[in-house]
C-alpha positions in Angstrom: -1.0 -27.4 -6.9 0.8 -26.9 -10.3 -2.5 -25.8 -11.8 -2.7 -22.9 -9.6 0.4 -21.4 -11.0 -0.2 -22.4 -14.5 -3.9 -22.0 -15.2 -5.4 -18.6 -16.1 -7.8 -18.7 -13.1 -5.0 -19.7 -10.8 -2.8 -16.8 -11.9 -5.6 -14.3 -11.4 -6.3 -15.8 -7.9 -2.7 -15.3 -6.8 -2.6 -11.8 -8.1 -5.9 -10.9 -6.4 -5.2 -12.5 -2.9 -1.7 -10.9 -2.8 -3.2 -7.6 -3.8 -5.7 -7.8 -0.9 -2.5 -7.9 1.3 -1.9 -4.4 0.1 -5.4 -3.2 0.9 -5.1 -4.4 4.5 -1.6 -2.9 4.8 -2.7 0.4 3.7 -5.7 0.6 5.9 -3.7 -0.3 8.9 -1.0 2.3 8.3 -3.3 5.1 7.2 -5.2 4.8 10.5 -2.2 5.0 12.6 -0.4 7.7 10.6 -3.4 9.9 10.5 -3.3 10.0 14.2 -0.3 12.4 13.8 -2.6 14.9 12.0 -5.1 14.7 14.9 -2.2 15.3 17.4 -1.1 18.4 15.5 -4.7 19.9 15.8 -4.9 19.1 19.5 -1.4 20.3 20.4 0.0 16.8 21.1 2.4 16.7 18.1 5.5 17.1 20.3 8.7 15.2 20.3 9.0 12.9 23.1 5.2 12.9 23.9 4.1 9.5 24.8 0.4 10.3 25.4 -0.5 11.5 21.9 -2.7 9.3 19.6 0.1 8.8 17.1 2.6 7.7 19.9 -0.1 5.3 21.3 -0.7 4.0 17.7 3.0 3.5 17.2 3.1 1.6 20.6 0.4 -0.6 19.4 2.2 -1.2 16.1 5.3 -2.4 18.2 3.3 -5.3 19.8 4.8 -8.6 18.7 1.8 -9.7 16.6 1.6 -6.3 14.6 5.4 -6.3 14.3 5.3 -9.7 12.6 2.1 -9.0 10.6 3.3 -5.8 9.0 6.2 -7.4 7.0 4.1 -10.4 6.2 1.5 -7.9 4.6 4.3 -6.2 2.8 5.7 -9.5 1.7 2.4 -10.4 0.3 2.5 -7.4 -2.0 6.1 -8.0 -2.9 5.1 -11.5 -4.0 2.3 -9.7 -5.9 4.8 -7.6 -7.8 7.3 -10.4 -8.4 4.5 -12.6 -9.8 3.3 -9.7 -12.0 6.9 -9.4 -13.3 6.9 -13.1 -14.1 3.6 -12.9 -15.9 4.6 -9.8 -17.8 7.9 -11.5 -18.9 5.9 -14.6 -20.0 3.6 -12.3 -22.0 6.5 -10.7 -23.7 8.1 -14.0 -24.5 5.0 -15.8 -25.8 3.2 -12.9 -27.5 6.3 -11.1 -28.9 5.5 -7.9 -27.2 4.5 -6.1 -24.0 1.1 -7.1 -22.7 0.0 -6.8 -19.2 -1.0 -9.9 -17.1 -4.6 -10.7 -17.5 -6.9 -9.6 -14.7 -10.1 -11.2 -13.6 -12.6 -9.0 -15.5 -15.0 -9.9 -18.2 -14.5 -6.5 -19.7 -11.4 -5.6 -21.7 -8.8 -3.5 -20.0 -9.6 -0.1 -21.3 -8.5 2.3 -18.6 -5.1 3.8 -18.4 -4.6 2.2 -14.9 -5.6 -1.3 -16.1 -3.0 -1.1 -18.9 -0.2 0.1 -16.7 -0.7 -2.0 -13.6 2.7 -3.4 -13.7 4.6 -0.1 -14.0 2.4 1.4 -11.3 3.0 -1.6 -9.1 6.8 -1.0 -9.4 6.4 2.6 -8.1 4.2 1.4 -5.3 6.7 -1.2 -4.3 9.3 1.5 -4.0 7.1 3.2 -1.4 6.7 0.0 0.5 10.4 -0.6 0.7 11.1 3.1 1.6 8.5 2.9 4.4 9.8 -0.3 5.8 13.5 0.9 5.9 12.7 4.4 7.3 9.8 3.8 9.7 9.2 0.1 10.5 12.9 -0.6 10.9 13.5 2.5 13.1 10.5 1.9 15.4 8.7 -1.4 15.4 11.6 -3.7 14.5 14.1 -2.0 16.9 11.7 -2.3 19.7 11.0 -5.9 18.9 14.7 -6.5 19.0 15.0 -4.9 22.4 16.6 -1.8 21.2 15.4 1.8 21.8 12.9 2.8 19.1 13.1 6.2 17.4 10.7 8.9 18.6 7.7 8.8 16.1 7.2 12.5 15.9 10.9 13.3 15.4 11.2 10.6 12.8 8.0 11.9 11.1 9.3 15.5 10.9 12.9 14.4 10.0 11.7 12.4 7.1 9.1 14.7 5.7 11.0 18.0 6.6 12.6 18.0 3.1 10.2 19.1 0.4 11.5 16.7 -2.3 10.7 13.7 0.0 7.2 15.2 0.3 6.8 15.5 -3.5 8.2 12.0 -3.9 5.7 10.6 -1.6 2.9 12.3 -3.4 4.0 10.8 -6.7 3.9 7.4 -5.0 0.4 8.1 -3.6 -0.7 9.1 -7.1 0.6 5.8 -8.5 -1.1 4.0 -5.7 -4.4 5.7 -6.5 -4.3 4.6 -10.1 -3.3 1.0 -9.1 -6.0 0.7 -6.5 -8.8 2.1 -8.8 -8.4 -1.0 -11.0 -7.0 -3.5 -8.6 -9.6 -3.1 -5.9 -12.7 -4.2 -7.7 -10.6 -6.7 -10.0 -9.4 -8.4 -6.8 -12.9 -8.9 -5.4 -14.3 -10.0 -8.7 -11.7 -12.8 -9.0 -12.5 -14.3 -5.6 -16.2 -14.4 -6.5 -17.4 -11.4 -4.6 -18.9 -9.6 -7.7 -21.6 -10.1 -10.3 -23.2 -7.9 -12.9 -24.8 -5.7 -10.1 -21.9 -5.6 -7.8 -19.1 -5.0 -10.5 -20.2 -1.3 -11.0 -20.6 -0.8 -7.2 -17.2 -2.3 -6.5 -15.7 0.0 -9.1 -17.3 3.0 -7.4 -16.1 1.7 -3.9 -12.7 1.2 -5.4 -12.5 4.9 -6.5 -13.7 6.0 -3.1 -11.2 3.7 -1.3 -8.3 4.9 -3.5 -9.2 8.6 -3.0 -9.3 8.2 0.7 -5.9 6.5 0.8 -4.5 9.2 -1.5 -5.9 12.1 0.4 -5.2 10.6 3.8 -1.5 9.8 3.3 -0.9 13.1 1.3 -2.4 15.0 4.3 -0.1 13.2 6.7 3.0 14.0 4.6 2.1 17.7 4.2 1.2 18.1 7.8 4.5 16.6 8.9 6.3 18.9 6.6 4.4 22.0 8.2 5.2 20.7 11.6 8.8 20.3 10.8 
């Protein structure tokens, strides 16, 4: 077990597996949140509406298994950041200067995203914390605890009704895009789902996935601002 935390392969494996937690977390939340955009197009984006897709999605998110799974997924990414901090500090101490943690790639880290994964991860972590304290805590957690949950449409417009919050979110989404463009294919390569042929394909898929996540969440934020 000690070798997992001390060996180079073990360190890369921990970073990759915990990074995959973020990918699942994002896919789940983008799907639910984008329902609000569809509701605004169909006239169902109304405070107190319980029949809209977004309301039904939030109700699904309030089920016990999902309520427990969401913070676990977020915790996985928090561990990802904490371990990245530890590795970065270790590199600074042993190498006498800043050097990002090693990733599971045969190629040298040449991209800007690869060289700044730690800084990008810190920004993304801020988004995760903000989301959990402003949305999950007000809806899923309250309902799980037997309290009255906040109306999802009202909470969405209240949060994104301020332009600076929208801008801040877009900055987070931008950092997330850069983080995912490198982390996506790197994570799959580490766990062995890559080779010379699939490495290039995974990089392309990573860019597509990161762009979908960025555009999807940005659309949700701007749409909520307009609806507010």
